[in-house]
NUVOTI-551290 format. One record per residue (C-alpha): residue number from 1; x, y, z. Coordinates in nm, 4 decimals, padded with zeros to 6 digits. Layout:
N
<guvo = NUM, u = X, v = Y, w = Z>;
...
//
This chain:
343
<guvo = 1, u = -01.6783, v = 02.3972, w = -01.0135>;
<guvo = 2, u = -01.5026, v = 02.4562, w = -01.3446>;
<guvo = 3, u = -01.1870, v = 02.5854, w = -01.1773>;
<guvo = 4, u = -01.0762, v = 02.2402, w = -01.0605>;
<guvo = 5, u = -01.2390, v = 02.0402, w = -01.3385>;
<guvo = 6, u = -00.9255, v = 01.8610, w = -01.4562>;
<guvo = 7, u = -00.8089, v = 01.7935, w = -01.0996>;
<guvo = 8, u = -01.1435, v = 01.6413, w = -01.0014>;
<guvo = 9, u = -01.1536, v = 01.4311, w = -01.3183>;
<guvo = 10, u = -00.8105, v = 01.2888, w = -01.2383>;
<guvo = 11, u = -00.9231, v = 01.2169, w = -00.8814>;
<guvo = 12, u = -01.2330, v = 01.0347, w = -01.0036>;
<guvo = 13, u = -01.0266, v = 00.8374, w = -01.2536>;
<guvo = 14, u = -00.8262, v = 00.6840, w = -00.9687>;
<guvo = 15, u = -01.1378, v = 00.4979, w = -00.8529>;
<guvo = 16, u = -01.3089, v = 00.4557, w = -01.1901>;
<guvo = 17, u = -00.9952, v = 00.2976, w = -01.3398>;
<guvo = 18, u = -00.9433, v = 00.0799, w = -01.0296>;
<guvo = 19, u = -00.6073, v = 00.2357, w = -00.9488>;
<guvo = 20, u = -00.7169, v = 00.2539, w = -00.5840>;
<guvo = 21, u = -01.0098, v = 00.0893, w = -00.4040>;
<guvo = 22, u = -01.1337, v = 00.4211, w = -00.2699>;
<guvo = 23, u = -01.0401, v = 00.7714, w = -00.1693>;
<guvo = 24, u = -01.1342, v = 01.0701, w = 00.0417>;
<guvo = 25, u = -01.0341, v = 01.4154, w = -00.0803>;
<guvo = 26, u = -01.0792, v = 01.7839, w = -00.0028>;
<guvo = 27, u = -00.9955, v = 02.0908, w = -00.2086>;
<guvo = 28, u = -01.0279, v = 02.4182, w = -00.0194>;
<guvo = 29, u = -00.9946, v = 02.7625, w = -00.1708>;
<guvo = 30, u = -01.0362, v = 03.0362, w = 00.0869>;
<guvo = 31, u = -01.4031, v = 03.0110, w = 00.1960>;
<guvo = 32, u = -01.4967, v = 02.7512, w = -00.0659>;
<guvo = 33, u = -01.4508, v = 02.3804, w = -00.0082>;
<guvo = 34, u = -01.5079, v = 02.0818, w = -00.2359>;
<guvo = 35, u = -01.4919, v = 01.7271, w = -00.1025>;
<guvo = 36, u = -01.5891, v = 01.3699, w = -00.1770>;
<guvo = 37, u = -01.5577, v = 01.0148, w = -00.0524>;
<guvo = 38, u = -01.5662, v = 00.7520, w = -00.3257>;
<guvo = 39, u = -01.5191, v = 00.3812, w = -00.3710>;
<guvo = 40, u = -01.4349, v = 00.1035, w = -00.1310>;
<guvo = 41, u = -01.2288, v = 00.0670, w = 00.1827>;
<guvo = 42, u = -01.1018, v = -00.2655, w = 00.0504>;
<guvo = 43, u = -01.1367, v = -00.5087, w = -00.2391>;
<guvo = 44, u = -01.0236, v = -00.8163, w = -00.0476>;
<guvo = 45, u = -01.1096, v = -01.0409, w = 00.1201>;
<guvo = 46, u = -01.4508, v = -00.8966, w = 00.0315>;
<guvo = 47, u = -01.5622, v = -00.5486, w = -00.0809>;
<guvo = 48, u = -01.6359, v = -00.2957, w = 00.1925>;
<guvo = 49, u = -01.7810, v = 00.0502, w = 00.1379>;
<guvo = 50, u = -01.5622, v = 00.3459, w = 00.2362>;
<guvo = 51, u = -01.7194, v = 00.6086, w = 00.4651>;
<guvo = 52, u = -01.6078, v = 00.9567, w = 00.5655>;
<guvo = 53, u = -01.5527, v = 00.8433, w = 00.9248>;
<guvo = 54, u = -01.2868, v = 00.5871, w = 00.8318>;
<guvo = 55, u = -00.9238, v = 00.6628, w = 00.9055>;
<guvo = 56, u = -00.6402, v = 00.6168, w = 00.6572>;
<guvo = 57, u = -00.2827, v = 00.5190, w = 00.7379>;
<guvo = 58, u = -00.1053, v = 00.8494, w = 00.6644>;
<guvo = 59, u = 00.2395, v = 00.6900, w = 00.6266>;
<guvo = 60, u = 00.4935, v = 00.9721, w = 00.5804>;
<guvo = 61, u = 00.2383, v = 01.2476, w = 00.6308>;
<guvo = 62, u = 00.3051, v = 01.1576, w = 00.9954>;
<guvo = 63, u = 00.6351, v = 01.3422, w = 00.9505>;
<guvo = 64, u = 00.4807, v = 01.6793, w = 00.8641>;
<guvo = 65, u = 00.1546, v = 01.6552, w = 01.0591>;
<guvo = 66, u = 00.3116, v = 01.5194, w = 01.3781>;
<guvo = 67, u = 00.6893, v = 01.5287, w = 01.4074>;
<guvo = 68, u = 00.7540, v = 01.8624, w = 01.2329>;
<guvo = 69, u = 00.5171, v = 02.0700, w = 01.4494>;
<guvo = 70, u = 00.6380, v = 01.8899, w = 01.7610>;
<guvo = 71, u = 01.0027, v = 01.9589, w = 01.6831>;
<guvo = 72, u = 00.9388, v = 02.3183, w = 01.5773>;
<guvo = 73, u = 00.7737, v = 02.3838, w = 01.9132>;
<guvo = 74, u = 01.0835, v = 02.2492, w = 02.0875>;
<guvo = 75, u = 01.3003, v = 02.4670, w = 01.8621>;
<guvo = 76, u = 01.0939, v = 02.7744, w = 01.9548>;
<guvo = 77, u = 01.1341, v = 02.6827, w = 02.3209>;
<guvo = 78, u = 01.5130, v = 02.6773, w = 02.2860>;
<guvo = 79, u = 01.5773, v = 02.3068, w = 02.3358>;
<guvo = 80, u = 01.8018, v = 02.2844, w = 02.0289>;
<guvo = 81, u = 01.9488, v = 02.4826, w = 01.7428>;
<guvo = 82, u = 01.8966, v = 02.3771, w = 01.3824>;
<guvo = 83, u = 02.2677, v = 02.3549, w = 01.3104>;
<guvo = 84, u = 02.3572, v = 02.1556, w = 01.6206>;
<guvo = 85, u = 02.5104, v = 01.8154, w = 01.5458>;
<guvo = 86, u = 02.2766, v = 01.5204, w = 01.5806>;
<guvo = 87, u = 02.5275, v = 01.3677, w = 01.8223>;
<guvo = 88, u = 02.4457, v = 01.6375, w = 02.0762>;
<guvo = 89, u = 02.1332, v = 01.4295, w = 02.1437>;
<guvo = 90, u = 02.2159, v = 01.0928, w = 01.9855>;
<guvo = 91, u = 02.5855, v = 01.0391, w = 02.0634>;
<guvo = 92, u = 02.5562, v = 00.6757, w = 01.9550>;
<guvo = 93, u = 02.5666, v = 00.7920, w = 01.5924>;
<guvo = 94, u = 02.9371, v = 00.8667, w = 01.6307>;
<guvo = 95, u = 02.9924, v = 01.1254, w = 01.3573>;
<guvo = 96, u = 02.9172, v = 01.4891, w = 01.4371>;
<guvo = 97, u = 02.9064, v = 01.5919, w = 01.0696>;
<guvo = 98, u = 02.5276, v = 01.5695, w = 01.0365>;
<guvo = 99, u = 02.3082, v = 01.8389, w = 01.1929>;
<guvo = 100, u = 01.9439, v = 01.8611, w = 01.2926>;
<guvo = 101, u = 01.8874, v = 02.0796, w = 00.9858>;
<guvo = 102, u = 02.0263, v = 01.7960, w = 00.7756>;
<guvo = 103, u = 01.7670, v = 01.5614, w = 00.9250>;
<guvo = 104, u = 01.4797, v = 01.8014, w = 00.8532>;
<guvo = 105, u = 01.5902, v = 01.8551, w = 00.4925>;
<guvo = 106, u = 01.6979, v = 01.4965, w = 00.4146>;
<guvo = 107, u = 02.0534, v = 01.6136, w = 00.3497>;
<guvo = 108, u = 02.2130, v = 01.4058, w = 00.6281>;
<guvo = 109, u = 02.3532, v = 01.1294, w = 00.4050>;
<guvo = 110, u = 02.2929, v = 00.8899, w = 00.6932>;
<guvo = 111, u = 02.2448, v = 00.5290, w = 00.5941>;
<guvo = 112, u = 02.3737, v = 00.1789, w = 00.6045>;
<guvo = 113, u = 02.2598, v = -00.1749, w = 00.5407>;
<guvo = 114, u = 02.0867, v = -00.3453, w = 00.8342>;
<guvo = 115, u = 02.0882, v = -00.7241, w = 00.7764>;
<guvo = 116, u = 01.7505, v = -00.8938, w = 00.8296>;
<guvo = 117, u = 01.6006, v = -00.5576, w = 00.9308>;
<guvo = 118, u = 01.2382, v = -00.6696, w = 00.9238>;
<guvo = 119, u = 01.3185, v = -00.9670, w = 01.1496>;
<guvo = 120, u = 01.4507, v = -00.7498, w = 01.4338>;
<guvo = 121, u = 01.2492, v = -00.6587, w = 01.7419>;
<guvo = 122, u = 01.2163, v = -00.2972, w = 01.8601>;
<guvo = 123, u = 01.5234, v = -00.3074, w = 02.0853>;
<guvo = 124, u = 01.7395, v = -00.4658, w = 01.8154>;
<guvo = 125, u = 01.6198, v = -00.2285, w = 01.5423>;
<guvo = 126, u = 01.6747, v = 00.0749, w = 01.7645>;
<guvo = 127, u = 02.0286, v = -00.0357, w = 01.8410>;
<guvo = 128, u = 02.0992, v = -00.1045, w = 01.4737>;
<guvo = 129, u = 01.9671, v = 00.2345, w = 01.3634>;
<guvo = 130, u = 02.1754, v = 00.4155, w = 01.6232>;
<guvo = 131, u = 02.4982, v = 00.2193, w = 01.6037>;
<guvo = 132, u = 02.5344, v = 00.0858, w = 01.2486>;
<guvo = 133, u = 02.4275, v = 00.3868, w = 01.0431>;
<guvo = 134, u = 02.7049, v = 00.6019, w = 00.8984>;
<guvo = 135, u = 02.7232, v = 00.9643, w = 00.7843>;
<guvo = 136, u = 02.8397, v = 00.9575, w = 00.4227>;
<guvo = 137, u = 03.0513, v = 01.2039, w = 00.2257>;
<guvo = 138, u = 02.7494, v = 01.3817, w = 00.0754>;
<guvo = 139, u = 02.6183, v = 01.5249, w = 00.4037>;
<guvo = 140, u = 02.5004, v = 01.8785, w = 00.3366>;
<guvo = 141, u = 02.5688, v = 01.8340, w = -00.0350>;
<guvo = 142, u = 02.2879, v = 01.6133, w = -00.1633>;
<guvo = 143, u = 01.9204, v = 01.5455, w = -00.0904>;
<guvo = 144, u = 01.8362, v = 01.1831, w = -00.0222>;
<guvo = 145, u = 01.4906, v = 01.1254, w = 00.1242>;
<guvo = 146, u = 01.5076, v = 00.8686, w = 00.4044>;
<guvo = 147, u = 01.2819, v = 00.7728, w = 00.6949>;
<guvo = 148, u = 01.5798, v = 00.7463, w = 00.9285>;
<guvo = 149, u = 01.6019, v = 01.1264, w = 00.9371>;
<guvo = 150, u = 01.2620, v = 01.1535, w = 01.1018>;
<guvo = 151, u = 01.3104, v = 00.8503, w = 01.3195>;
<guvo = 152, u = 01.6117, v = 01.0352, w = 01.4606>;
<guvo = 153, u = 01.4117, v = 01.3579, w = 01.5005>;
<guvo = 154, u = 01.1533, v = 01.1639, w = 01.6988>;
<guvo = 155, u = 01.4234, v = 01.0184, w = 01.9194>;
<guvo = 156, u = 01.5710, v = 01.3638, w = 01.9765>;
<guvo = 157, u = 01.2287, v = 01.4763, w = 02.1020>;
<guvo = 158, u = 01.2222, v = 01.1705, w = 02.3282>;
<guvo = 159, u = 01.5665, v = 01.2474, w = 02.4704>;
<guvo = 160, u = 01.4514, v = 01.6035, w = 02.5471>;
<guvo = 161, u = 01.1107, v = 01.5315, w = 02.7009>;
<guvo = 162, u = 01.1508, v = 01.1667, w = 02.8114>;
<guvo = 163, u = 00.8317, v = 01.0336, w = 02.6556>;
<guvo = 164, u = 00.7582, v = 00.8325, w = 02.3378>;
<guvo = 165, u = 00.7326, v = 01.0550, w = 02.0333>;
<guvo = 166, u = 00.3788, v = 00.9391, w = 01.9539>;
<guvo = 167, u = 00.2643, v = 01.0435, w = 02.2998>;
<guvo = 168, u = 00.4353, v = 01.3805, w = 02.2581>;
<guvo = 169, u = 00.2579, v = 01.4355, w = 01.9258>;
<guvo = 170, u = -00.0730, v = 01.3493, w = 02.0891>;
<guvo = 171, u = -00.0099, v = 01.5921, w = 02.3751>;
<guvo = 172, u = 00.1498, v = 01.8797, w = 02.1847>;
<guvo = 173, u = -00.0190, v = 01.8634, w = 01.8427>;
<guvo = 174, u = -00.3328, v = 01.6491, w = 01.8178>;
<guvo = 175, u = -00.4934, v = 01.7423, w = 02.1513>;
<guvo = 176, u = -00.4463, v = 02.1213, w = 02.1366>;
<guvo = 177, u = -00.5629, v = 02.1274, w = 01.7728>;
<guvo = 178, u = -00.8647, v = 01.9124, w = 01.8620>;
<guvo = 179, u = -00.7829, v = 01.6612, w = 01.5911>;
<guvo = 180, u = -01.0125, v = 01.3997, w = 01.7434>;
<guvo = 181, u = -01.0165, v = 01.1807, w = 01.4315>;
<guvo = 182, u = -00.6362, v = 01.1501, w = 01.4287>;
<guvo = 183, u = -00.4776, v = 00.8689, w = 01.6271>;
<guvo = 184, u = -00.1902, v = 00.6238, w = 01.6452>;
<guvo = 185, u = -00.4269, v = 00.3527, w = 01.7729>;
<guvo = 186, u = -00.7350, v = 00.3396, w = 01.5505>;
<guvo = 187, u = -01.0260, v = 00.1070, w = 01.6072>;
<guvo = 188, u = -00.9815, v = -00.1814, w = 01.3661>;
<guvo = 189, u = -01.3237, v = -00.1499, w = 01.2024>;
<guvo = 190, u = -01.2697, v = 00.2225, w = 01.1475>;
<guvo = 191, u = -00.9229, v = 00.1853, w = 00.9906>;
<guvo = 192, u = -00.8911, v = 00.1568, w = 00.6132>;
<guvo = 193, u = -00.6989, v = -00.1644, w = 00.5300>;
<guvo = 194, u = -00.3669, v = -00.1494, w = 00.3487>;
<guvo = 195, u = -00.1673, v = -00.4440, w = 00.2142>;
<guvo = 196, u = -00.2174, v = -00.8182, w = 00.2416>;
<guvo = 197, u = 00.1153, v = -00.9783, w = 00.3352>;
<guvo = 198, u = 00.2376, v = -01.3296, w = 00.4099>;
<guvo = 199, u = 00.3681, v = -01.2351, w = 00.7527>;
<guvo = 200, u = 00.0874, v = -01.0081, w = 00.8744>;
<guvo = 201, u = -00.2131, v = -01.1052, w = 00.6641>;
<guvo = 202, u = -00.4523, v = -00.8149, w = 00.5951>;
<guvo = 203, u = -00.2967, v = -00.5097, w = 00.7610>;
<guvo = 204, u = -00.5778, v = -00.3202, w = 00.9281>;
<guvo = 205, u = -00.5624, v = -00.0953, w = 01.2331>;
<guvo = 206, u = -00.1823, v = -00.1143, w = 01.2570>;
<guvo = 207, u = 00.0762, v = 00.0870, w = 01.0660>;
<guvo = 208, u = 00.1749, v = -00.0450, w = 00.7241>;
<guvo = 209, u = 00.5360, v = 00.0791, w = 00.7429>;
<guvo = 210, u = 00.7665, v = -00.2075, w = 00.8559>;
<guvo = 211, u = 00.9946, v = 00.0115, w = 01.0698>;
<guvo = 212, u = 00.6952, v = 00.1898, w = 01.2193>;
<guvo = 213, u = 00.5335, v = -00.1459, w = 01.2990>;
<guvo = 214, u = 00.8409, v = -00.2625, w = 01.4927>;
<guvo = 215, u = 00.9273, v = 00.0676, w = 01.6648>;
<guvo = 216, u = 00.5670, v = 00.1387, w = 01.7670>;
<guvo = 217, u = 00.5274, v = 00.4592, w = 01.9689>;
<guvo = 218, u = 00.8932, v = 00.5455, w = 01.9135>;
<guvo = 219, u = 00.8679, v = 00.6145, w = 01.5404>;
<guvo = 220, u = 00.8597, v = 00.9747, w = 01.4171>;
<guvo = 221, u = 00.8322, v = 00.8820, w = 01.0497>;
<guvo = 222, u = 00.5013, v = 00.6898, w = 01.0363>;
<guvo = 223, u = 00.2117, v = 00.5582, w = 01.2409>;
<guvo = 224, u = -00.0578, v = 00.8259, w = 01.2349>;
<guvo = 225, u = -00.4109, v = 00.7534, w = 01.1072>;
<guvo = 226, u = -00.6531, v = 01.0304, w = 01.0148>;
<guvo = 227, u = -00.9375, v = 01.1538, w = 00.7954>;
<guvo = 228, u = -00.9457, v = 01.4114, w = 00.5178>;
<guvo = 229, u = -01.1593, v = 01.6349, w = 00.7403>;
<guvo = 230, u = -00.9008, v = 01.6330, w = 01.0204>;
<guvo = 231, u = -00.6145, v = 01.6985, w = 00.7795>;
<guvo = 232, u = -00.8087, v = 01.9859, w = 00.6255>;
<guvo = 233, u = -00.8528, v = 02.1287, w = 00.9741>;
<guvo = 234, u = -00.4780, v = 02.0924, w = 01.0308>;
<guvo = 235, u = -00.3913, v = 02.2450, w = 00.6939>;
<guvo = 236, u = -00.6172, v = 02.5454, w = 00.7386>;
<guvo = 237, u = -00.4846, v = 02.6109, w = 01.0877>;
<guvo = 238, u = -00.1269, v = 02.5892, w = 00.9628>;
<guvo = 239, u = -00.1638, v = 02.8432, w = 00.6832>;
<guvo = 240, u = -00.4351, v = 03.0641, w = 00.8349>;
<guvo = 241, u = -00.3550, v = 03.0735, w = 01.2075>;
<guvo = 242, u = 00.0039, v = 02.9545, w = 01.2649>;
<guvo = 243, u = -00.1283, v = 02.6142, w = 01.3664>;
<guvo = 244, u = -00.3697, v = 02.7563, w = 01.6191>;
<guvo = 245, u = -00.0889, v = 02.9557, w = 01.7805>;
<guvo = 246, u = 00.1309, v = 02.6529, w = 01.8461>;
<guvo = 247, u = 00.3868, v = 02.8097, w = 01.6131>;
<guvo = 248, u = 00.4870, v = 03.1687, w = 01.5593>;
<guvo = 249, u = 00.4320, v = 03.3439, w = 01.2287>;
<guvo = 250, u = 00.8096, v = 03.3572, w = 01.1869>;
<guvo = 251, u = 00.8351, v = 02.9808, w = 01.2331>;
<guvo = 252, u = 00.5629, v = 02.9134, w = 00.9765>;
<guvo = 253, u = 00.7493, v = 03.1467, w = 00.7398>;
<guvo = 254, u = 01.0404, v = 02.9029, w = 00.7620>;
<guvo = 255, u = 00.8221, v = 02.6179, w = 00.6364>;
<guvo = 256, u = 00.7769, v = 02.8101, w = 00.3104>;
<guvo = 257, u = 01.1491, v = 02.8827, w = 00.2738>;
<guvo = 258, u = 01.4205, v = 02.6593, w = 00.1306>;
<guvo = 259, u = 01.6108, v = 02.5348, w = 00.4358>;
<guvo = 260, u = 01.8668, v = 02.3116, w = 00.2706>;
<guvo = 261, u = 02.2304, v = 02.3908, w = 00.3546>;
<guvo = 262, u = 02.3264, v = 02.3295, w = -00.0087>;
<guvo = 263, u = 02.4138, v = 02.6074, w = -00.2511>;
<guvo = 264, u = 02.1399, v = 02.6969, w = -00.4975>;
<guvo = 265, u = 01.7712, v = 02.6070, w = -00.4737>;
<guvo = 266, u = 01.6813, v = 02.2561, w = -00.3614>;
<guvo = 267, u = 01.3212, v = 02.3107, w = -00.2527>;
<guvo = 268, u = 01.3209, v = 02.1449, w = 00.0886>;
<guvo = 269, u = 01.2012, v = 02.3198, w = 00.4016>;
<guvo = 270, u = 01.1619, v = 02.1669, w = 00.7466>;
<guvo = 271, u = 01.0128, v = 01.8339, w = 00.6452>;
<guvo = 272, u = 00.8094, v = 01.9662, w = 00.3542>;
<guvo = 273, u = 00.8869, v = 01.9565, w = -00.0187>;
<guvo = 274, u = 00.8508, v = 02.2948, w = -00.1884>;
<guvo = 275, u = 00.6945, v = 02.3737, w = -00.5260>;
<guvo = 276, u = 00.6712, v = 02.7026, w = -00.7112>;
<guvo = 277, u = 00.3177, v = 02.8288, w = -00.7655>;
<guvo = 278, u = 00.2051, v = 02.9202, w = -01.1177>;
<guvo = 279, u = 00.1445, v = 03.2821, w = -01.0147>;
<guvo = 280, u = 00.3442, v = 03.5840, w = -01.1297>;
<guvo = 281, u = 00.5417, v = 03.5911, w = -00.8063>;
<guvo = 282, u = 00.6105, v = 03.2135, w = -00.8171>;
<guvo = 283, u = 00.5713, v = 03.1948, w = -00.4403>;
<guvo = 284, u = 00.6428, v = 02.8613, w = -00.2746>;
<guvo = 285, u = 00.3800, v = 02.6088, w = -00.1672>;
<guvo = 286, u = 00.4439, v = 02.3065, w = 00.0545>;
<guvo = 287, u = 00.3719, v = 01.9457, w = -00.0315>;
<guvo = 288, u = 00.4211, v = 01.5972, w = 00.1098>;
<guvo = 289, u = 00.3200, v = 01.2476, w = 00.0058>;
<guvo = 290, u = 00.2849, v = 00.9165, w = 00.1871>;
<guvo = 291, u = 00.3717, v = 00.5652, w = 00.0689>;
<guvo = 292, u = 00.0209, v = 00.4339, w = 00.1307>;
<guvo = 293, u = -00.1253, v = 00.6831, w = -00.1195>;
<guvo = 294, u = -00.1643, v = 01.0078, w = 00.0731>;
<guvo = 295, u = -00.0982, v = 01.3652, w = -00.0399>;
<guvo = 296, u = -00.1177, v = 01.7169, w = 00.1002>;
<guvo = 297, u = -00.0454, v = 02.0471, w = -00.0780>;
<guvo = 298, u = -00.0831, v = 02.3831, w = 00.1021>;
<guvo = 299, u = -00.0537, v = 02.7400, w = -00.0278>;
<guvo = 300, u = -00.0291, v = 02.9984, w = 00.2509>;
<guvo = 301, u = -00.0378, v = 03.3027, w = 00.0214>;
<guvo = 302, u = -00.3548, v = 03.2002, w = -00.1608>;
<guvo = 303, u = -00.5169, v = 03.0105, w = 00.1324>;
<guvo = 304, u = -00.5619, v = 02.6956, w = -00.0746>;
<guvo = 305, u = -00.5060, v = 02.3278, w = -00.0197>;
<guvo = 306, u = -00.5505, v = 01.9771, w = -00.1557>;
<guvo = 307, u = -00.5752, v = 01.6704, w = 00.0681>;
<guvo = 308, u = -00.5985, v = 01.3229, w = -00.0823>;
<guvo = 309, u = -00.6189, v = 00.9974, w = 00.1135>;
<guvo = 310, u = -00.6140, v = 00.6581, w = -00.0599>;
<guvo = 311, u = -00.4922, v = 00.3073, w = 00.0177>;
<guvo = 312, u = -00.2999, v = 00.2554, w = -00.3073>;
<guvo = 313, u = -00.1065, v = -00.0330, w = -00.1439>;
<guvo = 314, u = -00.4192, v = -00.2519, w = -00.1224>;
<guvo = 315, u = -00.3964, v = -00.5395, w = -00.1798>;
<guvo = 316, u = -00.0303, v = -00.5088, w = -00.2904>;
<guvo = 317, u = 00.2133, v = -00.2168, w = -00.2745>;
<guvo = 318, u = 00.3572, v = -00.2570, w = -00.6265>;
<guvo = 319, u = 00.1153, v = -00.0019, w = -00.7688>;
<guvo = 320, u = 00.3321, v = 00.2138, w = -00.9919>;
<guvo = 321, u = 00.0391, v = 00.3409, w = -01.1967>;
<guvo = 322, u = -00.0728, v = 00.5393, w = -00.8940>;
<guvo = 323, u = 00.2680, v = 00.7092, w = -00.8715>;
<guvo = 324, u = 00.2418, v = 00.8192, w = -01.2353>;
<guvo = 325, u = -00.1140, v = 00.9438, w = -01.1912>;
<guvo = 326, u = -00.0285, v = 01.1233, w = -00.8697>;
<guvo = 327, u = 00.2288, v = 01.3276, w = -01.0604>;
<guvo = 328, u = -00.0329, v = 01.4169, w = -01.3226>;
<guvo = 329, u = -00.2798, v = 01.5095, w = -01.0485>;
<guvo = 330, u = -00.0325, v = 01.7376, w = -00.8712>;
<guvo = 331, u = 00.0563, v = 01.9121, w = -01.1967>;
<guvo = 332, u = -00.3118, v = 01.9648, w = -01.2808>;
<guvo = 333, u = -00.3909, v = 02.1019, w = -00.9360>;
<guvo = 334, u = -00.0977, v = 02.3436, w = -00.9356>;
<guvo = 335, u = -00.2025, v = 02.4644, w = -01.2806>;
<guvo = 336, u = -00.5699, v = 02.5084, w = -01.1944>;
<guvo = 337, u = -00.5637, v = 02.6487, w = -00.8442>;
<guvo = 338, u = -00.4659, v = 03.0014, w = -00.9495>;
<guvo = 339, u = -00.7462, v = 03.0365, w = -01.2025>;
<guvo = 340, u = -01.0357, v = 03.2756, w = -01.1177>;
<guvo = 341, u = -01.2371, v = 03.1931, w = -00.8074>;
<guvo = 342, u = -01.4863, v = 02.9085, w = -00.8097>;
<guvo = 343, u = -01.8181, v = 02.9927, w = -00.9626>;
//
């Protein structure tokens, strides 16, 4: 237990210091696994105990748990090439400067102001995202993380297979991996609440992300709910068994390789952020976070992982203390995970 002492202390502090209402976490290290569920599902309108069966809004972890493996399967099957222009599938965008690789690595420089965005319905928002966004001068030259990249990737999958991206993720990722606790349509009483807003009240059982809420099943950037146990299952399969054979070993290799088209090292693979391990070889590990307070770090070489699920946006999303503490937690975990085996 001493190996991850600092990491576990920082995890416990999140609840003890009331930074988050509650959390569910797993640390796995080859055959050893530590885990805990602590705190509450919500503070308001009245306290509710968190259980290990409750599902958290994964926010942007949807990108790497759902959309990335879906798209990589389509890539393996020859439906597209990484350096094809986005307009090969989404001609409405207009400019052919941005490629599918740019979308995966957040180097597309696609953006643009959408007036009254959160007041638009799904049809209006879809049209605005396709027809008013522009490819800027920094395409392929600068990393700028943006949900629109993965919304577009989801729509590319839809144009190829003619079904909503959420349904494709269910069919091609969740079902074959037997991730039975992962869903885009959780039961309300099983879903961990997120924010309390003027327009939606207590958000529970529906996605917190405003674009995801409007786009529904057509959003590749958010919408998935899951448990720490299911994400641990996913993480282990990804680094131990090429996602249960859904991907090839060569494809998984690419997830642990810098894929940005920029010169130098920019530490972005297909969807995932890369970090150097603290080992002598400084091999790369993959990481992703979610706005609602979620985190996943996976090390394929050492067969290690950290999964953290919280609802840091409850009751309000302006929780900057969590962001600071998350950085401290990640640093502690990366420092401790290559110590001698648990004893």
